[in-house]
C-alpha positions as CSV (number, residue, x, y, z in Angstrom):
1,M,0.0,0.0,0.0
2,M,1.5,3.3,-1.1
3,I,-0.3,5.4,1.5
4,P,-1.3,8.1,-1.0
5,R,-3.7,9.9,1.3
6,F,-2.5,12.1,4.1
7,L,-4.3,12.5,7.4
8,Q,-6.6,15.5,7.9
9,A,-5.4,16.4,11.4
10,V,-1.7,15.4,10.7
11,F,-1.4,13.2,13.8
12,L,-4.3,11.2,15.2
13,P,-4.4,11.2,19.0
14,V,-4.1,7.6,20.1
15,T,-5.7,6.5,23.4
16,M,-4.8,2.9,24.2
17,L,-7.7,0.7,25.1
18,V,-7.8,-2.0,27.7
19,W,-8.2,-5.5,26.2
20,T,-8.3,-9.0,27.6
21,A,-5.3,-11.1,26.6
22,T,-7.5,-13.3,24.4
23,A,-9.2,-10.5,22.6
24,Q,-5.9,-8.6,22.2
25,A,-4.2,-11.6,20.5
26,A,-7.1,-12.0,18.1
27,D,-7.2,-8.4,17.2
28,R,-3.5,-8.2,16.6
29,A,-3.6,-11.3,14.4
30,H,-6.4,-9.7,12.4
31,L,-4.4,-6.5,12.1
32,R,-1.2,-8.3,11.0
33,E,-3.3,-10.1,8.3
34,F,-4.5,-6.6,7.2
35,L,-0.9,-5.3,7.1
36,E,0.2,-8.1,4.9
37,V,-2.7,-8.2,2.6
38,T,-2.7,-4.4,2.0
39,G,1.1,-4.1,1.9
40,F,1.2,-1.5,4.7
41,D,3.8,-3.6,6.4
42,V,6.1,-3.0,3.4
43,A,5.3,0.7,3.5
44,I,6.4,0.8,7.1
45,A,9.5,-1.2,6.5
46,S,10.5,1.2,3.6
47,M,10.7,4.0,6.1
48,Q,14.1,2.6,7.1
49,Q,15.4,3.6,3.6
50,G,14.0,7.1,3.9
51,A,15.7,7.5,7.3
52,M,19.0,7.7,5.5
53,A,18.0,11.2,4.5
54,G,17.2,12.2,8.1
55,P,20.1,14.5,8.6
56,A,19.1,16.4,5.4
57,L,16.2,17.8,7.5
58,A,18.9,19.8,9.3
59,G,21.1,20.4,6.3
60,A,23.5,17.6,6.8
61,T,24.3,14.2,5.2
62,P,24.7,10.7,6.7
63,D,28.4,10.8,5.9
64,E,28.9,13.7,8.3
65,F,28.1,11.3,11.2
66,G,30.5,8.6,10.0
67,A,29.9,4.9,9.9
68,D,27.8,4.9,13.0
69,W,25.0,6.7,11.2
70,T,24.0,3.6,9.2
71,R,24.0,1.5,12.3
72,L,21.9,4.0,14.2
73,A,19.3,4.5,11.5
74,E,18.9,0.7,11.1
75,L,18.5,0.3,14.8
76,I,15.9,3.0,15.3
77,F,14.0,2.3,12.1
78,D,14.0,-1.4,12.6
79,P,11.0,-2.7,10.6
80,D,9.8,-5.3,13.1
81,S,9.8,-2.8,15.9
82,M,7.9,-0.2,13.7
83,I,5.4,-2.8,12.7
84,D,4.7,-3.8,16.3
85,R,4.3,-0.1,17.2
86,A,1.9,0.3,14.2
87,V,-0.2,-2.6,15.4
88,D,-0.3,-1.1,18.9
89,M,-1.7,2.2,17.5
90,M,-4.1,0.6,15.0
91,E,-5.4,-1.8,17.7
92,A,-6.6,1.2,19.7
93,V,-8.4,3.1,17.0
94,M,-9.3,0.9,14.0
95,P,-12.6,-1.0,14.1
96,D,-13.0,-4.5,12.6
97,E,-15.3,-3.2,9.9
98,L,-12.6,-1.0,8.5
99,I,-10.0,-3.8,8.7
100,D,-12.4,-6.1,6.8
101,H,-13.1,-3.4,4.2
102,G,-9.4,-3.0,3.5
103,I,-8.8,-6.7,3.3
104,A,-11.8,-7.2,1.0
105,F,-10.5,-4.7,-1.6
106,Y,-6.8,-5.4,-1.4
107,G,-7.3,-9.1,-1.1
108,S,-9.1,-9.1,-4.4
109,E,-7.4,-10.1,-7.7
110,L,-7.0,-6.4,-8.6
111,G,-6.0,-5.4,-5.1
112,Q,-3.2,-8.0,-5.0
113,R,-1.8,-6.8,-8.3
114,L,-1.9,-3.2,-7.0
115,V,-0.2,-4.3,-3.7
116,A,2.5,-6.1,-5.7
117,V,3.5,-3.1,-7.7
118,E,3.2,-0.7,-4.8
119,N,5.5,-3.0,-2.7
120,M,8.0,-3.1,-5.4
121,S,7.9,0.7,-5.8
122,H,8.5,1.3,-2.1
123,M,11.8,-0.5,-2.3
124,E,13.1,0.9,-5.6
125,D,15.8,3.6,-5.9
126,P,14.1,7.1,-5.6
127,E,16.2,8.4,-8.5
128,V,15.2,5.6,-10.7
129,K,11.6,6.1,-9.8
130,A,11.8,9.9,-10.4
131,E,13.5,9.6,-13.8
132,G,11.2,6.8,-14.9
133,G,8.1,8.6,-13.8
134,D,9.1,11.8,-15.6
135,A,9.8,9.9,-18.8
136,L,6.4,8.2,-18.6
137,I,4.6,11.5,-18.0
138,A,6.3,13.0,-21.0
139,M,5.3,10.1,-23.1
140,L,1.7,10.1,-21.9
141,S,1.4,13.8,-22.4
142,A,2.1,13.2,-26.1
143,D,0.5,9.8,-26.7
144,D,-2.1,9.1,-24.0
145,P,-3.5,12.2,-22.3
146,A,-6.5,10.2,-21.0
147,R,-4.3,7.9,-18.9
148,L,-2.3,10.9,-17.6
149,E,-5.6,12.5,-16.5
150,Q,-6.6,9.2,-14.8
151,L,-3.4,9.2,-12.9
152,R,-4.2,12.8,-11.8
153,D,-7.6,11.6,-10.7
154,L,-6.1,8.8,-8.7
155,S,-3.8,11.3,-7.1
156,R,-6.6,13.6,-6.2
157,A,-8.7,10.7,-4.9
158,T,-6.0,10.0,-2.4
159,G,-6.2,13.4,-0.7
160,S,-5.2,17.0,-0.6
161,S,-1.6,18.1,-1.2
162,D,-2.1,20.7,1.5
163,T,-2.6,18.0,4.1
164,S,0.4,16.0,3.0
165,I,2.5,19.1,3.2
166,R,1.3,19.9,6.7
167,A,2.2,16.3,7.7
168,I,5.7,16.7,6.3
169,I,6.2,20.0,8.1
170,E,5.1,18.4,11.4
171,V,7.7,15.7,11.0
172,Q,10.4,18.2,10.2
173,L,9.4,20.4,13.1
174,R,9.5,17.5,15.6
175,Y,12.9,16.3,14.2
176,L,14.5,19.8,14.3
177,V,13.2,20.5,17.8
178,A,14.5,17.2,19.0
179,A,17.8,17.7,17.3
180,S,18.2,21.1,18.9
181,R,17.3,19.6,22.3
182,A,20.0,17.0,21.7
183,G,22.6,19.7,20.9
184,I,23.4,18.6,17.4
185,I,22.0,21.7,15.8
186,R,21.5,25.2,17.1
187,L,18.1,26.9,16.4
188,R,18.0,30.7,16.4
189,V,14.2,30.7,16.7
190,D,11.8,29.2,19.1
191,E,9.4,26.4,18.2
192,T,6.5,28.8,17.3
193,E,8.7,30.8,15.0
194,L,10.2,27.6,13.4
195,R,6.6,26.4,12.7
196,L,5.8,29.6,11.0
197,M,9.0,29.5,8.9
198,L,8.2,26.0,7.8
199,Q,4.5,26.8,7.1
200,S,5.7,29.7,4.9
201,Q,7.0,27.1,2.4
202,I,3.5,25.6,1.8
203,D,2.8,27.3,-1.4
204,P,6.2,26.6,-3.1
205,M,5.9,23.0,-1.9
206,R,2.4,22.4,-3.2
207,T,3.2,22.2,-6.9
208,E,6.2,19.9,-6.3
209,V,4.1,17.6,-4.1
210,E,1.4,17.3,-6.7
211,K,3.9,16.7,-9.5
212,G,5.7,14.1,-7.3
213,A,2.4,12.3,-6.6
214,V,1.6,11.9,-10.3
215,R,5.2,11.0,-11.1
216,S,5.2,8.3,-8.5
217,A,1.8,6.9,-9.6
218,A,2.9,6.9,-13.3
219,W,6.0,4.8,-12.4
220,A,4.4,2.4,-9.8
221,Y,1.3,1.6,-11.9
222,R,3.0,1.5,-15.3
223,D,1.8,-2.1,-15.9
224,I,-1.7,-1.5,-14.5
225,S,-4.4,-0.8,-17.1
226,T,-6.1,2.6,-17.2
227,E,-9.5,0.9,-16.6
228,D,-8.1,-0.8,-13.5
229,L,-6.7,2.6,-12.3
230,K,-10.2,4.0,-12.7
231,T,-11.6,1.1,-10.5
232,Y,-8.9,1.8,-7.9
233,T,-9.8,5.5,-7.9
234,Q,-13.4,4.7,-7.3
235,A,-12.4,2.3,-4.4
236,L,-10.3,5.0,-2.8
237,E,-13.2,7.5,-3.0
238,D,-15.4,5.1,-1.0
239,P,-16.1,6.7,2.5
240,S,-15.0,3.5,4.3
241,M,-11.7,3.4,2.4
242,R,-11.2,7.1,3.2
243,A,-11.7,6.2,6.9
244,V,-9.1,3.3,6.5
245,Y,-6.5,5.7,5.1
246,E,-7.2,8.3,7.8
247,V,-6.0,5.8,10.4
248,L,-3.1,4.4,8.3
249,N,-1.8,7.9,7.5
250,A,-2.1,8.9,11.1
251,V,-0.2,5.8,12.2
252,Q,2.5,6.3,9.5
253,F,3.2,9.9,10.3
254,E,3.2,9.4,14.0
255,L,5.6,6.5,13.6
256,M,7.8,8.7,11.4
257,A,7.8,11.6,13.8
258,E,8.5,9.3,16.8
259,R,11.4,7.7,15.1
260,Y,13.0,10.9,13.9
261,E,12.7,12.3,17.4
262,R,14.5,9.3,18.7
263,L,17.1,9.6,16.0
264,A,17.8,13.2,16.8
265,D,18.1,12.4,20.5
266,A,20.5,9.5,19.7
267,L,22.7,11.6,17.5
268,S,24.0,13.4,20.6
269,D,26.0,10.3,21.4
270,L,27.7,10.4,18.0
271,H,30.6,12.6,17.0
272,P,29.8,14.3,13.6
273,Q,32.9,14.8,11.5
274,Q,31.9,18.4,10.9
275,D,29.5,20.9,12.3
276,I,25.9,20.8,11.0
C-alpha cells in the first residue's frame, strides 16, 4: 500500500484501550493479516530507507556522522519494531469493519496486483523512480493524455496536497526541535517561529508535491491498465476506504515523527565529522 492519502489532522491522537489477553491476541492477528494483505507492512519497512536522508532535514548528510549513522538508522527504524508499534496504535483506533473493508479490496485479484507493484515501488531507488516517472509522464502527455488524467484523478482521490505538506512539516518540526534539544543543531528561533517558517513554504511545496504524486503513480502503476486505475480511484473514494486511510496515514506519520525524534536524541551520542 503506497499510503497516498494524508491525514486530515496530521497526527491522530491515540488513546490505548484495555483489552483481555485473548481479545488482544485475536485483534493483533487480524491487524497483522491486514498489514500483509494491504502491503502496509512494506510501506512501514521502507521508512528505514528514507531514514538515511534524516540529517538532510537539518542540512547535513549521513556521511557527516561517520559509519555509526547507518547502524543508528537501522536500529531506530527497525522494521519489526515499527510494525509492532503500528499494530499497537491501530489496535486502539481501527474498528473491525474498516479492517475487513481494506482486506476485501486489497485481497481481491486487482487489489493484490496493486499491492505487488506498490510494494516493489516502495523498495526501488528514488532516483530511478523519479527519472522513470518523468519519462512516462512526457510520453503520456504526447500519446495518451487520457491515462495521464486518470493518474491525476487517482492522485486527487488519495487526498489534498495541503494536508500532505502539513504532515511533512510536522515531521520536520519535531525532528528539528529534538535535534536542537540533543545539541546537534542550534536553532536561532523558538518552536513557534520555526513552525511559522516551515509553514511559509507551503505554497512553493504544493506544486512539487502534486507533481511528485503523479510521477510516483505513473511509475508504480505503469503495468496496470487505465481501466483498473479507474476502478482503484473509485475504491479510494469510498467513505470506508477514506476512513481506513485516515487511520493508516495517522499511524504512518506518528511513527515517522516518533522515530525521527528518537534519531535526533540518539545523535547526541555520536561525534559528527563536521558541524551541521
